[in-house]
C-alpha positions in Angstrom: -13.6 3.6 -3.8 -9.9 4.4 -3.5 -8.5 1.6 -5.8 -9.5 1.4 -9.5 -10.6 -2.0 -10.8 -7.8 -2.9 -13.3 -8.1 -6.3 -14.9 -4.8 -8.2 -15.0 -4.8 -10.5 -18.0 -2.9 -11.3 -21.2 -6.2 -12.1 -23.0 -8.6 -9.9 -24.9 -12.3 -10.5 -25.3 -13.0 -12.7 -28.3 -15.9 -14.3 -30.2 -19.3 -13.2 -28.6 -17.6 -11.7 -25.6 -17.2 -8.1 -26.8 -20.8 -7.9 -27.8 -21.9 -9.5 -24.5 -19.8 -7.0 -22.6 -21.1 -4.0 -24.6 -24.8 -5.1 -24.2 -24.6 -5.8 -20.5 -22.7 -2.6 -19.8 -25.4 -0.6 -21.9 -28.1 -2.4 -19.8 -26.5 -1.4 -16.6 -26.1 2.2 -17.8 -29.8 2.2 -18.8 -30.8 1.0 -15.3 -31.7 -2.6 -16.2 -31.7 -4.5 -13.0 -32.2 -8.0 -14.5 -29.8 -9.3 -17.2 -28.5 -12.7 -17.9 -25.2 -13.8 -19.3 -25.6 -17.2 -20.8 -22.7 -19.5 -22.0 -21.6 -23.0 -21.9 -18.9 -24.2 -19.4 -15.6 -22.8 -20.4 -17.0 -20.0 -22.6 -15.4 -17.1 -20.6 -18.4 -15.9 -18.5 -16.2 -15.0 -15.6 -13.7 -13.2 -17.9 -16.7 -11.4 -19.5 -17.9 -10.3 -16.0 -14.4 -9.2 -15.0 -14.4 -6.9 -18.1 -17.7 -5.4 -17.1 -16.4 -4.8 -13.6 -13.4 -3.0 -15.0 -15.6 -1.0 -17.5 -18.1 0.0 -14.8 -15.6 0.6 -11.9 -18.2 -0.6 -9.5 -17.9 -2.9 -6.5 -19.7 -6.1 -7.4 -21.4 -8.9 -5.5 -21.2 -12.3 -7.4 -23.4 -15.1 -6.2 -22.9 -18.7 -7.0 -25.3 -21.6 -6.5 -22.8 -24.0 -5.0 -19.6 -23.9 -2.9 -17.4 -25.4 -5.6 -18.3 -22.7 -8.1 -18.0 -20.0 -5.4 -14.4 -21.1 -4.7 -13.6 -21.2 -8.5 -15.0 -17.7 -8.9 -13.1 -16.3 -6.0 -9.8 -17.7 -7.3 -10.4 -16.4 -10.8 -11.5 -12.9 -9.7 -8.5 -12.7 -7.2 -6.2 -13.5 -10.2 -8.0 -11.0 -12.5 -7.9 -8.2 -9.8 -4.8 -8.8 -7.8 -4.7 -5.1 -6.6 -8.3 -5.1 -5.4 -10.1 -6.7 -2.4 -11.9 -9.9 -3.4 -13.7 -11.6 -0.6 -15.2 -15.2 -0.3 -18.1 -16.2 1.9 -20.0 -19.5 1.9 -22.7 -20.6 4.2 -21.9 -23.5 6.6 -25.4 -24.9 6.0 -25.6 -27.8 3.5 -29.4 -27.1 3.4 -31.6 -24.2 4.5 -35.4 -24.0 4.3 -36.7 -20.6 5.4 -40.0 -20.4 7.2 -42.8 -20.1 4.7 -46.6 -20.0 4.5 -48.6 -21.0 1.4 -52.0 -19.3 1.7 -53.7 -21.3 -1.1 -53.3 -24.5 0.8 -53.1 -23.1 4.3 -49.7 -24.8 4.6 -47.1 -23.7 7.1 -43.5 -24.8 6.4 -41.2 -24.6 9.4 -37.6 -23.3 9.1 -35.1 -26.1 8.8 -31.4 -26.4 8.3 -28.7 -29.1 8.2 
């Protein structure tokens, strides 16, 4: 990594954010692979994640469950890290069902996409 992750913002973490950042960073340092950041809409989850990225100095993959949220996250991370590469990828599928087999009912589910 040649470019450091430097968070560009006029804001500082407030409320529960400093505790969340510290606990999530500690979890990463302790090798915890599964952690959850919970918060209501507008509570600063993206800002919290940006602070963790800056703290850890680690390239990060962020997944979103829909295209609208993915676009919003891309825009916000691009603004938070203007000197770093931020990429955006969405699937062209509206729906994708992978091939599956349920042995308990001997059911085969064929791959499908739209």
